[in-house]
C-alpha positions in Angstrom: 0.0 0.0 0.0 1.4 3.4 -1.0 2.5 5.7 1.9 1.6 8.8 -0.2 -1.7 10.5 0.5 -4.4 10.0 -2.2 -5.2 12.9 -4.4 -8.3 14.6 -3.1 -11.1 16.2 -5.1 -12.7 19.6 -4.9 -15.6 20.0 -2.6 -18.9 21.1 -4.2 -22.3 22.0 -2.8 -25.7 21.8 -4.3 -27.2 25.2 -5.2 -30.0 25.0 -2.6 -27.4 24.5 0.2 -25.6 27.7 -0.8 -28.7 29.9 -0.3 -29.4 30.9 3.3 -33.0 30.7 4.3 -34.7 34.1 4.9 -35.7 34.3 8.5 -38.7 36.4 8.9 -38.5 38.6 12.1 -40.7 37.4 14.8 -43.6 39.8 15.3 -45.6 40.4 18.4 -49.3 40.3 17.7 -50.5 39.4 21.2 -50.0 40.9 24.6 -49.3 37.7 26.6 -46.0 35.8 25.9 -42.8 34.7 27.6 -39.3 36.3 27.0 -36.3 34.0 27.2 -33.5 36.2 28.6 -29.9 35.9 27.6 -28.9 34.7 31.0 -31.3 31.7 30.8 -34.2 33.2 32.7 -37.8 33.5 31.6 -40.1 36.5 32.1 -43.9 36.5 31.5 -45.3 39.5 29.6 -49.0 40.1 30.2 -50.2 43.4 28.8 -53.6 42.2 27.6 -55.4 44.4 30.1 -53.5 47.6 29.3 -54.9 50.6 27.3 -54.3 52.1 24.8 -53.8 48.8 23.0 -51.6 50.2 20.3 -49.0 51.5 22.8 -49.2 48.3 24.8 -48.4 46.4 21.6 -45.5 48.8 20.8 -44.0 48.4 24.2 -44.3 44.6 24.0 -42.5 44.5 20.6 -39.8 46.9 22.0 -39.3 44.6 25.0 -38.9 41.6 22.7 -36.2 43.3 20.8 -34.4 44.9 23.8 -34.2 41.5 25.5 -33.3 39.6 22.3 -29.8 38.5 21.2 -27.6 41.5 21.2 -30.1 43.7 23.0 -29.3 45.9 25.9 -31.3 43.9 28.4 -29.3 40.7 29.0 -30.4 39.6 32.5 -33.7 38.6 33.9 -33.8 41.2 36.6 -33.4 44.1 34.0 -36.2 42.7 31.8 -38.4 42.4 34.9 -37.8 46.0 35.8 -39.0 47.1 32.4 -42.0 44.8 32.5 -43.1 46.3 35.8 -42.4 50.0 35.0 -43.8 50.4 31.4 -47.4 49.9 32.5 -47.1 52.9 34.8 -47.0 55.2 31.8 -50.1 53.7 30.4 -51.8 53.9 33.8 -51.0 57.7 33.9 -52.6 58.2 30.5 -55.8 56.4 31.6 -55.9 58.1 35.0 -55.6 61.6 33.5 -58.0 60.7 30.6 -55.3 61.8 28.2 -55.0 58.7 26.0 -53.7 59.2 22.5 -55.4 57.0 19.9 -52.4 56.8 17.7 -48.6 57.3 17.8 -48.7 60.7 16.0 -50.9 62.0 18.8 -48.5 61.1 21.6 -46.8 64.4 22.6 -43.9 65.6 24.6 -46.1 67.0 27.3 -47.4 63.4 27.9 -43.9 62.5 29.1 -43.5 65.7 31.1 -46.9 65.2 32.7 -45.9 61.6 33.6 -42.7 62.9 35.2 -44.8 65.3 37.4 -47.3 62.6 38.1 -44.6 60.2 39.4 -42.9 63.0 41.4 -46.2 63.8 43.1 -46.3 60.3 44.4 -43.3 61.0 46.6 -40.6 59.2 44.6 -37.0 60.3 45.3 -35.0 62.0 42.5 -32.9 58.9 41.9 -36.0 56.6 41.8 -37.7 59.1 39.5 -34.8 59.0 37.1 -34.8 55.2 37.3 -38.4 55.1 36.1 -38.1 57.8 33.5 -35.1 56.1 31.9 -37.1 52.9 31.3 -39.9 54.9 29.6 -37.6 56.9 27.4 -35.6 53.8 26.3 -38.7 51.9 25.4 -40.1 54.9 23.4 -36.8 55.3 21.6 -37.0 51.6 20.6 -40.6 52.1 19.4 -39.5 55.1 17.3 -36.6 53.2 15.8 -38.8 50.3 14.8 -40.7 52.5 12.3 -44.1 50.8 12.8 -45.4 53.7 14.9 -44.9 57.3 13.7 -44.0 59.9 16.3 -44.1 63.7 15.8 -40.9 65.7 15.4 -41.6 67.4 18.8 -41.8 64.0 20.6 -38.6 62.8 18.9 -36.8 65.9 20.2 -38.1 65.1 23.7 -36.8 61.6 23.6 -33.2 62.9 23.2 -33.1 63.6 27.0 -34.5 61.9 30.1 -35.4 64.9 32.3 -34.9 68.6 32.6 -34.9 68.7 36.4 -31.6 68.6 38.2 -30.8 65.2 39.5 -28.1 65.0 42.2 -25.3 62.5 41.6 -25.9 59.2 43.3 -23.7 58.1 46.2 -21.5 55.2 45.0 -21.3 52.1 47.1 -18.8 52.3 49.9 -16.6 49.5 51.1 -16.9 47.9 54.5 -14.2 48.5 57.0 -11.4 46.0 57.6 -13.0 45.2 61.0 -16.3 44.2 59.3 -14.5 42.3 56.5 -12.5 40.3 59.1 -15.8 39.3 60.9 -17.4 38.3 57.6 -14.4 36.2 56.5 -14.0 34.5 59.8 -17.7 33.6 59.9 -17.7 32.3 56.3 -14.5 30.3 57.0 -16.0 28.7 60.1 -19.2 27.7 58.2 -17.1 26.3 55.3 -15.1 24.1 57.6 -18.3 23.0 59.2 -19.7 22.0 55.8 -16.4 20.1 55.1 -16.8 18.2 58.3 -20.5 17.5 57.9 -20.3 16.1 54.4 -17.1 14.2 55.0 -18.2 12.5 58.2 -22.0 12.8 58.6 -23.2 12.2 62.2 -26.4 10.4 63.1 -29.2 12.6 64.5 -29.6 10.4 67.6 -28.3 7.2 69.2 -31.4 5.1 69.5 -31.1 1.9 67.5 -34.8 1.9 66.3 -34.6 5.5 65.0 -31.2 4.8 63.5 -32.6 2.0 61.4 -35.4 4.3 60.2 -33.0 7.1 59.4 -30.8 4.6 57.4 -33.7 3.5 55.4 -34.5 7.2 54.5 -30.9 7.9 53.6 -30.9 4.9 51.2 -34.1 6.4 49.7 -32.5 9.8 49.3 -29.5 8.3 47.5 -31.7 6.4 45.1 -34.5 9.0 44.5 -32.8 12.3 45.3 -35.1 13.6 48.0 -37.7 12.4 50.5 -41.0 14.2 50.6 -43.1 15.1 53.6 -45.8 12.9 52.2 -43.6 9.8 52.0 -44.7 7.0 54.4 -41.1 6.5 55.5 -40.9 10.1 56.6 -44.1 9.8 58.5 -43.0 6.7 60.3 -39.7 8.4 61.4 -41.6 11.6 62.4 -44.1 9.7 64.6 -41.3 7.7 66.2 -39.4 10.8 67.1 -42.5 12.3 68.6 -43.0 9.2 70.8 -39.4 9.6 72.1 -40.0 13.3 72.7 -37.7 14.6 70.0 -38.5 17.7 67.9 -39.0 17.3 64.2 -39.1 21.0 63.4 -36.2 20.8 60.9 -36.2 17.1 60.3 -36.4 17.2 56.5 -33.6 19.7 56.3 -31.4 17.7 58.7 -32.0 14.5 56.7 -30.9 16.1 53.4 -28.0 18.2 54.7 -26.0 14.9 55.2 -26.1 14.5 51.4 -26.2 18.0 49.8 -25.4 21.6 50.3 -28.4 23.5 51.6 -29.8 27.0 51.0 -28.2 28.1 54.2 -24.8 27.0 53.1 -24.8 29.1 49.9 -24.7 32.4 51.8 -21.2 31.9 53.5 -19.9 30.4 50.3 -20.9 33.4 48.3 -19.6 35.8 50.9 -16.2 34.1 51.0 -15.9 34.0 47.2 -16.9 37.7 46.8 -14.4 38.8 49.5 -11.5 36.7 48.2 -11.9 37.3 44.5 -13.8 40.6 44.2 -16.3 39.0 41.8 -19.7 40.8 41.6 -22.6 39.0 43.2 -24.3 38.4 39.9 -21.0 36.9 38.5 -20.7 34.6 41.5 -24.4 33.5 41.0 -23.8 32.7 37.3 -20.7 30.5 37.8 -20.8 27.2 35.9 -19.6 23.8 36.9 -16.8 24.0 34.4 -15.6 27.5 35.4 -12.1 26.4 36.6 -9.5 26.4 33.9 -5.7 26.4 33.3 -4.3 25.5 36.7 -0.7 26.4 37.2 1.7 27.0 40.1 -0.9 26.9 42.9 -3.4 29.1 41.0 -6.3 28.6 38.6 -8.5 30.7 36.4 -12.2 31.3 37.1 -14.2 31.8 33.9 -17.3 33.9 34.5 -19.8 36.1 32.6 -20.2 39.8 33.3 -23.4 40.7 31.5 -22.9 44.5 31.9 -19.5 44.4 30.0 -21.2 44.7 26.6 -18.9 43.1 24.0 -16.6 41.6 26.6 -18.9 39.6 28.7 -16.7 36.5 29.0 -13.9 37.0 31.5 -11.4 35.1 33.5 -9.7 35.8 36.9 -6.7 34.0 38.2 -6.9 33.1 41.9 -5.2 31.0 44.5 -5.9 27.2 44.3 -5.4 24.9 47.2 -7.5 24.0 50.2 -11.1 25.0 50.9 -10.0 28.4 52.2 -8.7 29.4 48.8 -11.2 30.4 46.0 -10.1 27.7 43.6 -10.1 25.0 46.2 -13.5 26.1 47.5 -15.0 25.9 44.0 -13.5 22.4 43.6 -15.2 21.4 46.8 -18.5 22.8 45.7 -18.3 20.8 42.5 -17.6 17.7 44.4 -20.3 18.4 47.0 -22.9 18.9 44.3 -21.9 15.9 42.1 -24.5 13.6 43.8 -27.3 16.1 43.4 -26.5 16.5 39.7 -27.4 12.8 39.2 -31.0 13.7 40.2 -31.2 17.2 38.8 -28.9 17.7 35.8 -27.6 21.3 35.5 -24.4 23.0 34.6 -25.0 25.7 37.3 -22.4 25.6 40.0 -24.9 26.2 42.7 -27.1 23.2 43.3 -28.5 22.6 46.8 -31.5 21.4 48.9 -34.1 24.0 49.8 -37.8 24.5 50.0 -38.5 20.8 49.8 -36.4 20.0 46.7 -33.2 20.4 44.8 -32.7 23.9 43.6 -30.2 25.4 41.2 -29.1 29.0 41.0 -29.0 31.6 43.7 -32.0 33.7 44.8 -31.6 34.5 48.5 -34.0 36.9 50.2 -32.5 39.5 52.5 -34.0 38.0 55.6 -31.9 34.9 55.2 -28.7 37.0 54.9 -29.8 38.9 58.0 -30.3 35.6 59.8 -26.8 34.5 58.9 -25.2 37.7 60.2 -27.3 37.6 63.4 -26.3 33.9 63.9 -22.6 34.9 64.0 -23.3 38.1 65.9 -21.5 40.3 63.3 -21.4 43.9 64.4 -20.7 47.2 62.5 -18.1 49.7 63.5 -20.4 51.3 66.1 -21.2 48.0 67.7 -24.8 47.7 66.3 -26.2 44.6 64.6 -24.7 44.5 61.0 -26.8 44.6 57.8 -25.0 42.9 55.0 -25.4 44.1 51.4 -23.8 41.6 49.0 -23.1 44.3 46.3 -20.7 46.1 48.7 -18.4 43.1 49.0 -16.6 43.8 45.7 -15.7 47.3 46.9 -14.6 45.8 50.2 -12.2 43.4 48.4 -10.8 46.2 46.3 -10.3 48.4 49.4 -8.5 45.7 51.2 -6.3 45.1 48.1 -5.6 48.8 47.9 -4.4 48.7 51.5 -2.2 45.7 50.8 -0.6 47.2 47.8 -0.2 50.5 49.7 -1.9 52.4 46.9 0.5 51.2 44.1 -1.8 51.7 41.1 0.0 49.4 38.8 -0.5 46.5 41.2 -3.9 47.7 42.4 -5.6 48.1 39.0 -6.4 44.5 38.3 -8.9 44.1 35.5 -9.3 47.9 35.0 -7.4 50.8 33.7 -5.6 52.9 36.3 -8.1 55.7 35.8 -11.2 53.5 36.4 -9.6 51.7 39.4 -8.7 55.1 41.0 -12.1 56.6 40.3 -14.4 53.7 41.2 -12.5 51.7 43.8 -9.8 53.8 45.3 -11.9 57.0 45.7 -14.4 55.5 48.3 -15.3 56.9 51.7 -13.8 53.9 53.5 -10.4 54.9 52.2 -10.7 58.6 53.0 -9.0 58.5 56.4 -6.0 56.7 54.8 -5.7 59.3 52.1 -6.0 62.2 54.5 -3.4 60.8 56.8 -1.1 60.1 53.9 -1.4 63.7 52.7 -0.8 65.0 56.2 2.3 62.8 56.6 3.6 63.9 53.2 3.2 67.6 54.1 4.8 67.0 57.5 7.7 65.1 55.9 8.2 67.8 53.3 8.2 70.6 55.8 10.5 68.7 58.1 13.0 67.8 55.4 13.0 71.3 53.9 13.4 73.4 57.0 14.6 71.3 59.9 18.0 70.4 61.2 19.4 66.9 61.2 18.9 65.0 64.4 21.4 62.2 65.0 20.7 59.6 67.7 23.7 57.8 69.2 23.0 54.8 67.0 22.9 57.0 63.9 26.0 58.8 65.0 27.8 55.5 65.2 26.6 54.6 61.7 28.0 57.9 60.3 31.4 57.1 61.9 31.5 53.5 60.6 30.4 54.4 57.1 32.0 57.7 55.9 30.6 57.4 52.4 27.0 57.2 53.7 27.7 60.0 56.2 29.0 62.3 53.4 25.7 61.7 51.4 23.5 62.4 54.5 25.4 65.4 55.9 24.8 69.0 54.8 26.4 69.8 51.4 30.0 70.9 51.5 30.8 70.0 55.0 33.1 67.3 56.6 31.0 64.8 58.6 34.0 63.9 60.8 34.5 67.5 61.9 30.8 67.7 62.8 30.9 64.6 64.9 34.2 65.5 66.6 32.8 68.9 67.7 35.1 71.1 65.6 32.1 72.9 64.1 30.1 73.2 67.3 28.1 76.3 68.1 25.6 76.8 70.9 22.7 74.3 70.2 24.1 72.3 67.2 27.0 71.6 65.0 27.0 73.9 61.9 27.8 72.5 58.5 27.9 75.8 56.7 28.2 79.0 58.7 29.1 80.9 55.6 26.6 79.1 53.3 23.5 79.8 55.3 20.1 79.6 53.5 19.2 82.8 55.4 22.1 85.0 54.0 24.0 85.7 50.9 26.6 83.0 49.9 29.9 83.8 51.6 28.3 85.9 54.3 28.0 84.8 57.9 24.7 83.4 59.1 22.3 86.2 60.2 20.0 84.1 62.3 19.9 84.0 66.2 21.5 81.0 67.7 18.2 79.2 68.3 17.6 79.5 64.5 19.8 76.4 64.2 16.9 74.3 65.3 15.2 75.1 61.9 18.3 75.2 59.7 19.1 72.3 57.3 22.8 73.1 57.8 22.6 72.1 61.5 23.4 68.7 63.0 22.1 67.9 66.5 23.8 65.1 68.4 23.4 63.8 71.9 26.4 66.1 72.9 24.1 69.1 72.4 21.2 67.8 74.5 22.2 69.6 77.8 22.4 73.0 76.0 19.0 72.3 74.3 17.4 71.4 77.7 18.9 74.6 79.2 17.4 76.6 76.4 14.1 74.9 76.9 14.0 75.9 80.5 14.7 79.5 79.4 11.8 79.3 77.1 9.5 78.1 79.9 10.6 81.0 82.1 9.9 83.5 79.4 6.2 82.5 79.4 5.9 84.3 82.8 7.5 87.6 81.7 6.1 87.9 78.1 2.5 88.1 76.9 1.2 85.0 75.1 1.3 86.7 71.7 4.8 88.1 72.2 6.1 84.8 73.4 4.5 82.9 70.5 6.0 85.3 68.0 9.5 84.8 69.4 9.8 81.3 70.7 6.8 79.1 69.8 8.4 77.5 66.7 11.6 76.7 68.6 9.7 75.3 71.6 7.6 73.0 69.3 10.7 71.8 67.5 12.4 70.8 70.7 9.4 69.2 72.4 7.8 67.4 69.4 10.8 66.4 67.3 14.2 66.6 68.9 13.6 65.2 72.4 11.3 62.3 71.2 14.0 61.3 68.7 16.5 60.6 71.5 14.2 58.7 73.8 13.3 59.3 77.5 16.4 57.5 78.9 18.9 59.6 76.9 17.0 62.8 77.7 17.0 62.0 81.4 20.8 61.4 81.3 21.3 64.7 79.7 19.2 66.4 82.4 21.5 64.9 85.0 24.5 66.2 83.1 22.9 69.7 83.0 22.3 69.6 86.7 25.9 68.8 87.5 27.4 71.0 84.8 25.1 74.0 84.0 25.3 75.4 80.5 25.2 79.2 79.8 22.5 80.7 77.6 24.0 82.8 74.8 20.9 85.0 74.4 21.3 88.5 72.9 19.9 91.4 74.9 17.0 92.0 72.5 15.7 88.5 73.1 14.8 89.4 76.6 12.9 92.5 75.7 
């Protein structure tokens, strides 16, 4: 047989296969139908009772297009908002007896009147803008369809939402590190409890008769998926527990939690993932069972869908991968924990758990269940009050914690965003305001200190200068000999002067024109422990002058020097060194070289 490939022949297609079928656009002729949203949800539209009918039909067609493939409404919750709000506009037209009988009779004042009508119901400005936006978007879609003709005046009105000033909304703030630590500790404790519960399930009691009944029900759950309240086996166990005086309040839940995750377990799992990864709650909820990809070097990528990122919905995030306290390891555990449930309820959604009498997929937690979880762990806010958790703030919290960890380094901080977006949306939040204010204050203090203050050398730093002449030359005032400064050859009253004829307060080559205590603020001065007795003697003089001068006169002359000594120089040397200098001063007093005018 020849090893050479056989000669092929050209591929040909029949003519009818080369012509694509013409798909007629689906029209909406009725007012009751179901929309399949892009995220897999279903929304029922029922506008059959609305008037005027022509506008109800136009809104229904607009919703079908907006929620279709490539439309701006990609998730079920957004479609539901439109379905709920659009009838409000028709209700206004009916209530005010101002119903147009055709599209050309719909006017701009209908929209302005609706705005005033909604505002009169006490809606806030932000809520009002939320409602008006839905109406304007739907009417723009109706106008672009072409089936309904609008007047030129109405088309101009559809170019803006409202004329009234709408204050900017307050962006979500991050939780404090104190609250974040409580949330993470509580979630980790629950996760380890889940690990232990599903690894080594404990019997609910030790009575042999009840154990046999429980075992029979567990066999039934493994075979059928769940046991119902109406099942005879469940009734037999329930009656037997009542005879033994045992409560059966959460019996069904306790039976199933040995096999599956429960609706209560999903809350700490979601909280942990959001805090550790920074994923939005809607992205966490939409994770799929095959979301882990490309493991490498103790990390793994999480593939997720962000519906709001139009044109770039499919994203990946690399996270740590290991035990159940890492994001990758936790997702692996969830996949393993839900494997048994998938045999009875096939789904590719990551979240599959027991709740409300059956196996449920997806996440839809009411707020009261989240509140119950925070109350169970006694989580408190920064003021010690019971804490109210909002899942949407966990992403900002993750970003704020990462900002603190990277110390504001924007290149490391801006993960998944440009530096501008990261700074505007995640760094500029109220929770980080104290950090920014203290950083600015420290920077100003350091700038003022380095620009106008003398060099203070502790004994340790003085020894470093002596052992490393090169480093000393770089740190000392320009143009001076560090050895001469340290040996006292350049000493004056309160410091060693590194440039008496190169003072920043006089012309070059001229002697320094400042009073002797001006050395405390001069960058040419170097203060060592040798000068502490003189400085302490000068400090005593300043204290005595308070009694002979007025407060304003004293402040004008000596306040700066006093603050420099008490807040910067003495604290730099430490209490023990200062006390030793006081003892030296007591045994060997130092003269005060004060000019006569300083005492006036």
